[in-house]
N, C-alpha and C positions, 0 to 999 in steps of 0.2 A: 446471365446468372452464373454461368460456368467461369467467366472471367473474374467475377467478384469472388467466387469461392477459391479460385486459384490465387488471387491476391491475398486473401485472408490466410490461406494455407502457407503461402510464402512468408508472410509477416510472422505467423506463429513459429515457423521453422527458424527464421532469422533470430527471433528472440530466444528460442531454446538453444540454438547453437552459440549465440553470443554469450549467454549466461553460463553455458557449459565451459566455454573457452576462458571466461574471466573468473570462474568460481575459485580457482586456486589462489588468485591474488585478491579476492574480494575482501577478506578479513583484513589483510594488510592495508588496503586502501581506506577502509573504515577507520583503522587506527591512525593513519596519517592525516585524515580529515574527519575527526570524530564529532564535530559540533552538530551537524545535521542529524545524525543518528541519535545522539544523546538527547537532542530536543524532541525528536519523534518519540523516543522511549519515555521521556519525562512526561510528555503530554498524555500518552496512553496510560501510564501508571497513575496519573492524577485522575484519569477518567474512569478506569475500570477497576472495581474492587477485587481483592483476592478471592479465590475459591470458585471461579466461574468456569463453565465449560466453553472453551474458546476454539474457534477455527481461524487460523491466520492464512489467508489466501495470498500467495506470492511471498512465502515466508523467507525466501533466501536461505541464509545460513543459520537462521533460528534466533537471532539476537533479540528481536522484539518479543516473540512468543515466550522465550525462556525467562524474560524479565517480569512477566505478569502474574506469577504465582497462581497459575490456573489449577483448578481441581482436576481437569482433564484438558489437554491441549493437543490440537492437531495442526500441523503445518503442511500446506500444499504449495508446490511450486512446479512450474513447467520444466525446470532444468534438473535432470538427474544428478548433475555435478553438484548443484547447490544442496539438493536433498541428501546426498551421500555425506557431504561435509557436516550438515546439521545433525544427521544420525550419529556420526562419530563424535562430534562435540558434546552432544547431550545424551549419550548412550546410558548414562547413569541416572537420568531423569525419568523415573518410571511413569510419570504422568504425561509425558510428551511423546507424540508419534509424528512421523514425517512421511509424506507420500507424494509421488509424482502424479500430477494431474494438470490439465489446462483449466483456467478459471472459468471458461465458457461452458465447461462440461463436467461439473462436479457431481459425481455419482456416489453419494454417501448416504447410507440408510440410517440417518440419525439427524437430530436437530441440535442447535447450539444456543447457549445464552448470549454469546458474543461472537460476531463475525467481523473480521478486520480485512479491509482492502486498502493497504498502505502502499503507495507508489506502484499500483497495479493497473489502473485503468489506462495509463499511458502505454501499456504494452499488450493490451488485449485486442483481438480482431473485431470484437463487437461489444460496446458498453451494454447495450440492451440485453444481449444473450448472457453476459456475465451477471447482470442484476437478476435476470430471470433464473439463472442457475442457482444463485444464492438464495433466492426467495423460497425455494423448495426445502431449504434447510432451516427455515425460521418458524418459530411459533409467534403468537401475539406478544410474547414477552421478550423476544430476541431483539437485541440492538445491533445494528450493522453500522460500523464506523468506516467512513471513506476519507482517506487522506490522499489528495490528488493535487497536482500542480495547477495553480490558478492560471487559466488560459491567458489572461491579460499579462501575466508576469513570466510566461514561459521563456521569454528571451533570456532570462537569467541563466537558465540551464544551457542555452546555446553559448553564452559567454563563458560559463564555467568549463564547458567542454573544450572551447577554443584555447583556454589557458591551462588545460590539463588538470583542472581542479576536480573533475569527475570524468568517468569513462564516457566516451561516445558510445552510442548504442542505438539499436532500432527502437523507435518510439514515435508516438504522435501525441499531440496535445488536445484532448477532447474539450470541446467548449462546454461551459456550464449548462447551456440550453440542452445539449445532448444528454448530459447526465440527469438533469431535472426530468426530461421527457422519459428516460428509461425508468426512473424511479416512479413517476406517476403511472406509467403503463403497467407497472408491476405492483401497484397499490401500496407504495411506500409513502409515508409522510416523513419529513425530516426537519431538523434544526441545523443551521449553518453558522460557521465561524470562519475566521481567517487567522492564519498563523504565519510567523516568520517573515517579517518584512525584510529582514537580513538573514538569509539562510546560511551565510558563511560567517565564521568567527572573526569579528573585529574586536580585539581586546578592549574591555571596559565599555564598549559601545553596544555590541550586539545584544547582550543580555538585557541591558536597560531599555533599549528601543523595542525589542521583541516582547517585553513584559508590558510595555505601555501602549504600543500602537493599536492593538486590537480592541482597546477600550474607546478609541476615538471613531465616531460615526463614519466619517468620510475616508480618512487615511487607512482604516483597517482593510478596505477593499483592495489595497495594494499589497496585501500579504501574498507571499509566494505560494502558500498552501491554502487550499480550500478544504475545510474540515467539516464533515457532515456526520450527524448522528441520525440514523434512519430507523424507522419502525413500521410495521404493517399497520395500516389503518383499520 
């Protein structure tokens, strides 16, 4: 058991240190390769109406949360570097707050209308503990949105890292069965979709393909992103 805890602690520290180290160049990287972030933001803006109380777990530098017109928004990230940048960028946004915390141990004395876990489960020490942590912040009306790499398509990230199209970093690719199990154990039901069969921008092609493929029964399962809308049963 102690070995497992040691591995989990080391993995958490690696993620914290990695994102601290890369935080200063994070915004520049997103500007150089904006397609993925723009598609993520577009999907969430189409999904979440304005005026909600939102928790963004793994908020990074605050791009997604700041785009959603929240009545009240809180961003949580394990990296103090990321949180400090988000605070500086959005210091004039009176409805937004940012805080350092691990996703597996969210201690907030409040509930939320919307909870977002976007590109987070790849970096946590335990999917089950993360979902359990989130559950305590939910009411029966809360919607939890999970945006996670489709395990079957995770090789795309490896290729992107090899060609320096994205940063290499500490991560693992949780299987869908692991995520489903964690949701069921914590009494969540969910609807699932797939997004971004082409997560990189290929002019004139990516937009067309990504708008069409998820409507096709077989091909849609090859989407790079598995997108879940979850609710307490």
